[in-house]
N, C-alpha and C positions, 0 to 999 in steps of 0.2 A: 728470467736469465740471471737477475741479480742474486737469486737464491741459489742458483746452480754453480755460478762461477767459483765460489770458495771450494768446491769439490776438486778443482783442478790442482790444488796445492795442499801440502800437508799443513796441519795446524789450523784448518778452516774453522770459522766461527759460525754458529747456528743461532738465529734469532730466537728469542724466548718464545715467540708465538708459535713456533713449530719445533717439534722434537727432532733430534738428530735422526732417529730411526725413520720417522715419517718423511723427512726431507730426502733421505737417501733412497727410500723406496720410490718416491715420486720422481726422483731424478735419475733412477737407474737406466731407463731406456733413453731419455732425452739428453742426458748429460754428456754423452759421447760426442755430441755435435759441438760442444764448446771446449773440447780439449785443446790445449795449446798447440798451435800449428807447428809442424816439423821445420827445423832449420837445417839447411845443408851444412854438414860439418864432419868432424872426425868420428863422431859416435852416432850409432843408429839404434833404433828400438828393435830388438830381436823378436821375431815371432814366437809365440808360445809353442812348445813342442807337443801340444795336445789341444783339444777343443776347450772352449770356455767351461763347458759343463762336465769335463772329463774327471774332475776331482770331487764331483757330487758323490755322496751327500755330505762329505766332510767340509768342503769349501764350495760355496754356491756359485753358479754361473754369473749372476749379476755382479757379485764382488770381484770375480776374476776379470770381467770385462772392464769395469771401472778402474780396478787396480792396475791392470796392464795398459789399457788404451789411454787412460787419462794420467794417472799418477806417474807411472814409469815414463810415459812420453814427455811429461813436463820436466822430469829430471834430465832426460836426454836433450831436450830443447835448451834448457838453461845451462847445462855444462858446455854445450857447444857455444853458447853466447859467452860464457866465462873464459873460454879458451880461444876465442876467435882471434886470428892473427898471430897466434903463438905456434911454435913447432909442435907437430903432432906427437902425442905421447900415448902409449898403450894405456888402456883404462886401468890395468893392474898397477902399472908403474905410477900412474897419477895418484894413487892412494897414499903413497909413502909420505909425501910432503903436503898433503891436502890441507892440514891445519894451517901451515905457513902460507899456503896459496890463497887463503881467504874463503869467505862463506860460499861463493859461487862454486868453487871446486870442492870444498869440503861437503856441502850439503847436496849439491846436484851430482857431482862426480861420485860421491859416496852412494847416493841414492841409485844412480845408474848401475854401479857395480853390484850393490847389494841385491837389487831386484833381478838382474841378469843371473846372478848366482842362485837366487831363490827359485826362479822358474825351473831351472834345469835339474834341481835335486828332487823334484816332485814327479809323480807319475800316477795314473789311475790306480785305485785301490786294489783291483784284481791283479795288476802287475806288481804293485808294491809288496803285496803279501807273499810273493814268490822270491823276494830278495832278502838278504840278510848280511850282516857284517862278514867280511872275509876273515880268515883265520888270523891274519896279522893284525887287522883292526880289532878283532875281538880280544886278542891278547892285550892290546893297549887299553881297551875299555875296561877289561877285568882288573888290570893293574891300577887304573886310576879311580874306578868307581865300584869295583867289586863284581858288577854284572851289568848287562844291558838294562835291566829293570832299575838297578841302582843309578845308572846314568840318567834314565828318564825321570826318576824322582828328583834328582839334583837339578836337572834341566828345568823341570816344572817349577821348582822353587826359585831358580834364577830368572825365569821368564815371568814370574808373577808380578802383578801391579806394584806390590811393595818393593820389589827388587829392581825392575825396570819401570820407574815411575813415569807415567805419561806415555811418551812414544819412544820406540827404540827397537833393538834387535837382541836376540839371544843366540849364542854361538857355541859350538864345540870346536876347539882350536888345538893345534899342535904348538907347544911353546918351544923356547930355546933349548930345552933339555930333551926334546922329542917326546914329551909327555902330553897327554890329553888334559885339557882344562875346559871348564864351562865359564864363559864370561858374558856379561851384558854390556851393551853400548847404547848411549842415548841418540835420539834423532836418527841421522843417517851415517853416523860414525861407524867404523868397523875396526877390527884389531890389526888390519894392515897399515893403519895410519900411525905414523910416528907421533907419540905423545898421548895417544888415547889410553894406552895401558903402560905398564912399566917397561915393556919391550914389545916389539912387533911380534904378533902371533898370527898363525896361519889357519883360517877357517876351513873346516872340512864339511860342516853343515851349519845352517843358520835359519832362524825363524823370525819373520817380520811380526812384531807385536804392536805396530801402529794400529789404531782403531780401524783405519780404512781397510785393513787386511781381514777383518772378521766381523765388523759391527752389524752388517745387514743380517747375518745369520745368528750371531751369538750375543749381540748387544753388549752388555757389560760383563759377560761371562768369559773373560779371557782364559781362565784355567781350563775350561771345557774345550775351547779352541786349541789350546796348546796340547792337551791330551789327545784330541782327535787327529791332530796333524800327523802323528806318527803313522796313521793309516795310509797316507799318500807319500811317505818318504821313500825314495828309491835308493835302497842301500847299495845297489850296483854303482850308482853315481857317487855316493859317499865313499865307497871303496876306491873308486878312481881318483877322487879328490885326495884322499888319504895317501895313496901311492904317489901321486904327483908331489904333494907337499914333502913327504919323507925323502923323496929322491932329489928334489930341487931346492927345498927350503925357500919357497917362494909362494906368492899368492896364486890361487887356481885361476887359470885363464877363463874368460867368459865370452859369450857371443855379444856382438854389438859394439 
């Protein structure tokens, strides 16, 4: 149990006697039993919109189960604790002043929003392959990056270990000029948080590059994970996100 408990939170430490890979493999089945218990509150863990193995072979089922049932649940539990006794605030609105609100809201509120956003932009590869950017989104992609392939190349560079060092996220956002940008954020920060970037920016797609999102399958090969992730990206959902942001100049609503 002592070896499994660190898996329930980000930034876990692994004893030198066991490699991170071996520890995760041994804990994949049993670790779910030590996930942080749910706490009744304003925020809930949303179900995945697909089975744990639905994103195979690009994202493996054990990773999805641990990532959703343990890591995301822990963020939900802790943001409910951090906001207990306070007026209910929509999770999107909570992001704006998360830095000022303190670590509980910043880390766990950000973690909840980011993961809820992440699950819903993915779909099984056979379905993902039938989706593509809308004409309006494609025009913005071409204007900002030259082409979809140009965007993917710049995204890969921005998501690389040297760009997002350690743990964090990589996003395609709409900025204040209604242009697309690619930005990285550390830990569970996101561009909706005031003070994270030079202005609030609105994500239309985002990728989790914490090790817990890919280590069981890819170990230290983050670039391979980043490149393969496009195979499960649901462009229909990204188009929906883009349309919402362009119309409302606000963060995309999420479940939970």
